[in-house]
Backbone as JSON Lines, residues from 0, in Angstrom:
{"i":0,"aa":"X","n":[94.04,121.55,127.07],"ca":[93.13,121.27,125.96],"c":[93.26,119.85,125.28]}
{"i":1,"aa":"X","n":[92.17,119.03,125.03],"ca":[92.47,117.81,124.29],"c":[92.6,117.84,122.83]}
{"i":2,"aa":"X","n":[93.14,117.11,122.24],"ca":[93.67,117.25,120.73],"c":[92.08,116.39,120.34]}
{"i":3,"aa":"X","n":[91.49,117.21,119.12],"ca":[90.31,116.21,118.52],"c":[90.69,115.09,118.17]}
{"i":4,"aa":"X","n":[89.95,113.89,118.06],"ca":[89.98,112.56,117.4],"c":[89.85,112.97,116.02]}
{"i":5,"aa":"X","n":[90.8,112.58,115.23],"ca":[90.31,112.58,113.66],"c":[89.3,111.68,113.46]}
{"i":6,"aa":"X","n":[88.37,112.05,112.39],"ca":[87.03,111.24,111.93],"c":[87.86,109.69,111.46]}
{"i":7,"aa":"X","n":[87.17,108.78,111.66],"ca":[87.47,107.36,111.28],"c":[87.72,107.7,109.63]}
{"i":8,"aa":"X","n":[88.45,107.0,109.07],"ca":[88.76,106.93,107.46],"c":[88.05,105.7,106.85]}
{"i":9,"aa":"X","n":[87.92,105.88,105.61],"ca":[87.33,104.62,104.9],"c":[88.38,104.21,103.87]}
{"i":10,"aa":"X","n":[88.58,102.76,103.91],"ca":[89.48,102.15,103.29],"c":[88.78,101.22,102.18]}
{"i":11,"aa":"X","n":[89.5,100.92,101.21],"ca":[88.98,99.84,100.34],"c":[89.93,98.78,99.73]}
{"i":12,"aa":"X","n":[89.85,97.34,99.89],"ca":[90.57,96.39,99.4],"c":[89.74,95.5,98.39]}
{"i":13,"aa":"X","n":[90.4,94.88,97.45],"ca":[90.26,93.87,96.69],"c":[90.51,92.69,97.66]}
{"i":14,"aa":"X","n":[89.51,91.77,97.38],"ca":[89.63,90.36,98.16],"c":[89.29,89.22,97.21]}
{"i":15,"aa":"X","n":[89.65,88.06,97.46],"ca":[89.42,86.96,96.6],"c":[88.05,86.45,97.18]}
{"i":16,"aa":"X","n":[87.42,85.7,96.18],"ca":[86.16,85.29,96.48],"c":[85.85,84.43,97.64]}
{"i":17,"aa":"X","n":[86.48,83.33,97.97],"ca":[86.5,82.62,99.15],"c":[86.51,83.47,100.32]}
{"i":18,"aa":"X","n":[87.58,84.34,100.39],"ca":[87.69,84.76,101.75],"c":[86.41,86.07,101.78]}
{"i":19,"aa":"X","n":[86.19,86.6,100.74],"ca":[85.19,87.62,100.61],"c":[83.74,86.93,101.45]}
{"i":20,"aa":"X","n":[83.37,85.77,101.04],"ca":[82.51,84.88,101.34],"c":[82.65,84.56,103.05]}
{"i":21,"aa":"X","n":[83.81,84.18,103.37],"ca":[83.92,83.96,104.69],"c":[83.81,85.27,105.83]}
{"i":22,"aa":"X","n":[84.18,86.36,105.21],"ca":[83.84,87.5,105.97],"c":[82.39,87.82,105.96]}
{"i":23,"aa":"X","n":[81.6,87.45,104.78],"ca":[80.27,87.84,104.65],"c":[79.61,86.98,105.71]}
{"i":24,"aa":"X","n":[79.9,85.56,106.0],"ca":[79.25,84.95,106.81],"c":[79.54,85.05,108.24]}
{"i":25,"aa":"X","n":[80.62,85.63,108.66],"ca":[81.18,85.98,109.99],"c":[82.11,85.12,110.52]}
{"i":26,"aa":"X","n":[82.45,83.88,109.78],"ca":[83.43,83.05,110.02],"c":[85.07,83.66,110.05]}
{"i":27,"aa":"X","n":[85.04,84.51,109.01],"ca":[86.35,85.21,109.13],"c":[86.34,86.57,109.54]}
{"i":28,"aa":"X","n":[87.16,86.73,110.74],"ca":[87.08,88.0,111.38],"c":[88.39,88.8,111.5]}
{"i":29,"aa":"X","n":[89.36,88.12,110.96],"ca":[90.71,88.58,110.93],"c":[91.39,88.55,109.42]}
{"i":30,"aa":"X","n":[91.65,89.62,108.77],"ca":[92.01,89.75,107.42],"c":[93.41,89.87,107.4]}
{"i":31,"aa":"X","n":[94.38,89.11,106.77],"ca":[95.84,89.2,106.73],"c":[96.14,89.84,105.63]}
{"i":32,"aa":"X","n":[97.28,91.01,105.88],"ca":[97.87,91.67,104.61],"c":[99.13,92.35,105.06]}
{"i":33,"aa":"X","n":[99.95,92.43,104.07],"ca":[101.47,93.12,104.5],"c":[101.51,94.14,104.44]}
{"i":34,"aa":"X","n":[102.53,94.79,104.9],"ca":[102.74,96.29,105.28],"c":[102.81,97.03,104.13]}
{"i":35,"aa":"X","n":[101.89,96.92,103.09],"ca":[101.9,98.39,101.85],"c":[101.38,99.73,102.95]}
{"i":36,"aa":"X","n":[101.63,100.6,102.28],"ca":[101.65,101.86,102.51],"c":[100.16,102.15,102.93]}
{"i":37,"aa":"X","n":[99.24,101.86,102.18],"ca":[97.88,102.03,102.46],"c":[97.42,101.27,103.55]}
{"i":38,"aa":"X","n":[98.07,99.92,103.92],"ca":[97.44,99.15,105.11],"c":[98.19,99.85,106.18]}
{"i":39,"aa":"X","n":[99.22,100.37,106.24],"ca":[100.05,101.01,107.58],"c":[99.0,102.63,107.76]}
{"i":40,"aa":"X","n":[97.99,102.86,106.76],"ca":[97.34,104.01,106.91],"c":[96.01,103.64,107.81]}
{"i":41,"aa":"X","n":[95.85,102.36,108.01],"ca":[94.64,102.01,108.63],"c":[94.74,101.9,110.33]}
{"i":42,"aa":"X","n":[93.58,102.36,110.76],"ca":[93.46,102.25,112.25],"c":[92.31,101.68,112.88]}
{"i":43,"aa":"X","n":[92.12,101.27,114.15],"ca":[90.96,100.84,114.74],"c":[89.8,102.17,114.52]}
{"i":44,"aa":"X","n":[88.64,101.69,114.19],"ca":[87.69,102.56,114.18],"c":[87.31,102.99,112.53]}
{"i":45,"aa":"X","n":[88.34,102.74,111.86],"ca":[88.15,103.25,110.24],"c":[87.24,102.0,109.72]}
{"i":46,"aa":"X","n":[86.51,102.68,108.55],"ca":[85.69,101.69,107.91],"c":[86.5,100.95,106.71]}
{"i":47,"aa":"X","n":[86.13,99.75,106.49],"ca":[87.01,98.98,105.48],"c":[85.95,98.3,104.6]}
{"i":48,"aa":"X","n":[86.21,98.66,103.19],"ca":[85.05,98.14,102.36],"c":[86.07,96.83,101.5]}
{"i":49,"aa":"X","n":[85.42,95.78,101.55],"ca":[86.03,94.85,100.38],"c":[85.53,94.69,99.48]}
{"i":50,"aa":"X","n":[85.94,94.55,98.17],"ca":[85.36,94.26,96.76],"c":[85.74,92.85,96.11]}
{"i":51,"aa":"X","n":[84.91,92.51,95.72],"ca":[85.07,91.09,95.06],"c":[83.99,91.2,93.97]}
{"i":52,"aa":"X","n":[84.7,91.58,92.63],"ca":[83.79,91.51,91.58],"c":[82.89,92.72,91.67]}
{"i":53,"aa":"X","n":[81.7,92.49,91.31],"ca":[80.61,93.57,91.44],"c":[80.13,93.53,93.22]}
{"i":54,"aa":"X","n":[80.7,92.72,94.06],"ca":[80.07,92.64,95.36],"c":[81.26,93.77,96.38]}
{"i":55,"aa":"X","n":[80.25,94.09,97.31],"ca":[81.03,94.8,98.05],"c":[80.51,94.57,99.58]}
{"i":56,"aa":"X","n":[81.36,94.52,100.42],"ca":[81.13,94.18,101.79],"c":[81.83,95.31,102.65]}
{"i":57,"aa":"X","n":[80.91,95.79,103.86],"ca":[81.25,97.07,104.74],"c":[81.66,96.42,106.07]}
{"i":58,"aa":"X","n":[82.78,96.69,106.49],"ca":[83.35,96.46,107.84],"c":[83.91,97.27,108.48]}
{"i":59,"aa":"X","n":[84.13,97.4,109.81],"ca":[84.82,98.27,110.59],"c":[86.09,97.6,111.32]}
{"i":60,"aa":"X","n":[87.04,98.46,111.29],"ca":[88.39,97.65,111.91],"c":[88.22,97.89,113.25]}
{"i":61,"aa":"X","n":[88.29,96.63,114.09],"ca":[88.22,97.01,115.67],"c":[89.51,96.76,116.04]}
{"i":62,"aa":"X","n":[90.52,96.26,115.59],"ca":[91.98,96.46,115.96],"c":[92.97,96.2,114.95]}
{"i":63,"aa":"X","n":[94.06,96.3,114.89],"ca":[95.15,96.2,114.01],"c":[96.5,95.85,114.64]}
{"i":64,"aa":"X","n":[97.08,94.82,114.19],"ca":[98.4,94.23,114.97],"c":[99.35,93.97,113.94]}
{"i":65,"aa":"X","n":[100.54,94.32,114.12],"ca":[101.74,94.29,113.23],"c":[102.58,93.06,113.68]}
{"i":66,"aa":"X","n":[102.98,92.34,112.82],"ca":[103.97,91.31,113.16],"c":[105.3,91.19,112.19]}
{"i":67,"aa":"X","n":[106.37,90.45,112.47],"ca":[107.47,90.45,111.58],"c":[107.15,89.2,110.47]}
{"i":68,"aa":"X","n":[106.45,88.38,111.03],"ca":[106.24,87.27,110.03],"c":[104.79,86.64,110.15]}
{"i":69,"aa":"X","n":[104.69,85.79,109.09],"ca":[103.25,85.07,109.17],"c":[103.11,84.15,110.49]}
{"i":70,"aa":"X","n":[104.61,83.58,110.61],"ca":[104.52,82.51,111.99],"c":[104.26,83.31,113.2]}
{"i":71,"aa":"X","n":[104.81,84.48,113.43],"ca":[104.43,85.24,114.62],"c":[103.07,85.44,114.77]}
{"i":72,"aa":"X","n":[102.52,86.05,113.59],"ca":[101.03,86.5,113.58],"c":[100.38,85.12,113.86]}
{"i":73,"aa":"X","n":[100.38,83.86,113.25],"ca":[99.85,82.93,113.59],"c":[99.94,82.42,115.09]}
{"i":74,"aa":"X","n":[101.03,82.5,115.48],"ca":[101.44,82.26,117.07],"c":[100.39,83.15,118.09]}
{"i":75,"aa":"X","n":[100.19,84.41,117.67],"ca":[99.71,85.27,118.48],"c":[97.89,85.47,118.17]}
{"i":76,"aa":"X","n":[97.63,85.2,116.95],"ca":[96.28,85.57,116.78],"c":[95.55,84.04,116.75]}
{"i":77,"aa":"X","n":[94.04,84.19,116.77],"ca":[93.08,83.02,116.9],"c":[93.02,82.69,115.51]}
{"i":78,"aa":"X","n":[93.57,81.5,114.78],"ca":[94.15,81.0,113.72],"c":[92.37,80.63,113.12]}
{"i":79,"aa":"X","n":[91.33,80.21,114.0],"ca":[89.99,79.92,113.4],"c":[89.51,81.31,112.88]}
{"i":80,"aa":"X","n":[89.99,82.23,113.17],"ca":[89.13,83.59,112.66],"c":[89.91,83.88,111.25]}
{"i":81,"aa":"X","n":[91.08,83.31,110.62],"ca":[91.81,83.94,109.76],"c":[91.23,83.02,108.35]}
{"i":82,"aa":"X","n":[91.03,81.96,108.26],"ca":[91.01,81.15,107.25],"c":[89.67,80.24,107.13]}
{"i":83,"aa":"X","n":[89.55,79.47,106.07],"ca":[88.59,78.41,106.05],"c":[88.32,77.54,107.11]}
{"i":84,"aa":"X","n":[87.12,77.31,107.49],"ca":[86.83,76.42,108.89],"c":[87.63,74.95,108.52]}
{"i":85,"aa":"X","n":[88.3,74.61,109.66],"ca":[88.91,73.37,109.73],"c":[90.79,73.6,109.24]}
{"i":86,"aa":"X","n":[90.86,74.71,108.71],"ca":[92.28,74.93,108.39],"c":[93.33,74.91,109.6]}
{"i":87,"aa":"X","n":[94.34,73.88,109.41],"ca":[95.17,74.08,110.64],"c":[96.16,75.11,110.3]}
{"i":88,"aa":"X","n":[97.15,75.34,111.33],"ca":[98.19,76.42,111.36],"c":[99.17,76.18,110.13]}
{"i":89,"aa":"X","n":[99.59,75.03,109.69],"ca":[100.22,74.96,108.43],"c":[99.69,75.14,107.26]}
{"i":90,"aa":"X","n":[98.31,74.87,107.21],"ca":[97.54,75.04,106.04],"c":[97.31,76.52,105.8]}
{"i":91,"aa":"X","n":[97.2,77.35,107.02],"ca":[97.0,78.74,106.92],"c":[98.43,79.6,106.44]}
{"i":92,"aa":"X","n":[99.57,78.9,107.17],"ca":[100.94,79.44,106.66],"c":[101.2,79.24,105.24]}
{"i":93,"aa":"X","n":[100.88,77.97,104.68],"ca":[100.79,77.96,103.31],"c":[100.06,78.76,102.39]}
{"i":94,"aa":"X","n":[98.53,79.26,102.83],"ca":[97.85,80.06,102.04],"c":[98.34,81.29,102.26]}
{"i":95,"aa":"X","n":[98.84,81.72,103.16],"ca":[99.47,83.2,103.18],"c":[100.7,83.35,102.31]}
{"i":96,"aa":"X","n":[101.51,82.37,102.45],"ca":[102.79,82.43,101.33],"c":[102.47,82.04,99.92]}
{"i":97,"aa":"X","n":[101.51,81.54,99.68],"ca":[101.12,81.34,98.2],"c":[100.49,82.78,97.86]}
{"i":98,"aa":"X","n":[99.8,83.62,98.51],"ca":[99.5,85.11,98.41],"c":[100.78,86.06,98.19]}
{"i":99,"aa":"X","n":[101.48,85.89,99.24],"ca":[102.77,86.87,99.66],"c":[103.89,86.17,99.55]}
{"i":100,"aa":"X","n":[104.74,86.43,98.39],"ca":[106.32,85.98,98.48],"c":[106.98,86.45,99.68]}
{"i":101,"aa":"X","n":[108.11,85.93,99.94],"ca":[109.15,86.34,101.14],"c":[109.43,87.96,100.94]}
{"i":102,"aa":"X","n":[109.65,88.19,99.86],"ca":[109.71,89.87,99.85],"c":[108.91,90.78,100.22]}
{"i":103,"aa":"X","n":[107.4,90.38,100.1],"ca":[106.31,91.03,100.65],"c":[106.16,90.7,101.97]}
{"i":104,"aa":"X","n":[106.32,89.48,102.51],"ca":[106.28,89.23,104.07],"c":[106.98,90.11,104.56]}
{"i":105,"aa":"X","n":[108.2,90.37,104.14],"ca":[109.32,90.96,104.79],"c":[109.0,92.49,105.22]}
{"i":106,"aa":"X","n":[107.86,93.35,104.41],"ca":[107.35,94.38,104.54],"c":[106.37,94.39,106.05]}
{"i":107,"aa":"X","n":[106.43,93.18,106.53],"ca":[105.51,93.09,107.78],"c":[104.34,92.74,107.74]}
{"i":108,"aa":"X","n":[103.49,91.88,108.58],"ca":[102.47,91.16,108.45],"c":[101.34,91.97,109.42]}
{"i":109,"aa":"X","n":[100.22,92.14,108.88],"ca":[99.08,92.85,109.56],"c":[98.09,91.92,109.76]}
{"i":110,"aa":"X","n":[97.66,91.87,110.96],"ca":[96.18,91.2,111.16],"c":[95.2,92.39,111.56]}
{"i":111,"aa":"X","n":[94.09,92.42,110.65],"ca":[93.17,93.49,110.69],"c":[91.82,92.87,111.27]}
{"i":112,"aa":"X","n":[91.56,93.11,112.53],"ca":[90.4,92.52,113.15],"c":[89.08,93.31,112.7]}
{"i":113,"aa":"X","n":[88.29,92.53,112.23],"ca":[87.01,93.34,111.49],"c":[85.65,92.75,112.23]}
{"i":114,"aa":"X","n":[84.88,93.65,112.16],"ca":[83.37,93.53,112.41],"c":[82.51,93.86,111.18]}
{"i":115,"aa":"X","n":[81.74,93.14,110.88],"ca":[80.77,93.36,109.88],"c":[79.87,94.51,110.27]}
{"i":116,"aa":"X","n":[79.31,95.36,109.23],"ca":[78.52,96.32,109.27],"c":[77.19,96.12,108.64]}
{"i":117,"aa":"X","n":[76.19,96.46,109.28],"ca":[74.98,96.55,108.39],"c":[74.95,97.01,107.12]}
{"i":118,"aa":"X","n":[74.36,96.53,106.02],"ca":[74.31,97.24,104.61],"c":[73.41,98.4,104.73]}
């Protein structure tokens, strides 16, 4: 007898305006977070709402990958799907480290692959 698959969960995260806008336009399809408990509860198929001020954006998680460091993540993921258009690897690394200090990076780095859902 097959075990029934649990229903997809819904999660919500706050996000900075520039990154919210990039997800809204479809140019950013990978959100980077560190391994907080609520991130570790996410799974492919789950719905992920992004909040920025009064704005909300609905996405679906298509894949989730965990890495030991931002460097490992940038080596494995499509860097053009992570940050602002034209950012090189060093700029992406600096942006990640500007948001998350080393103690947070040590929790693990997650690349959350997203697809935008219609409103």
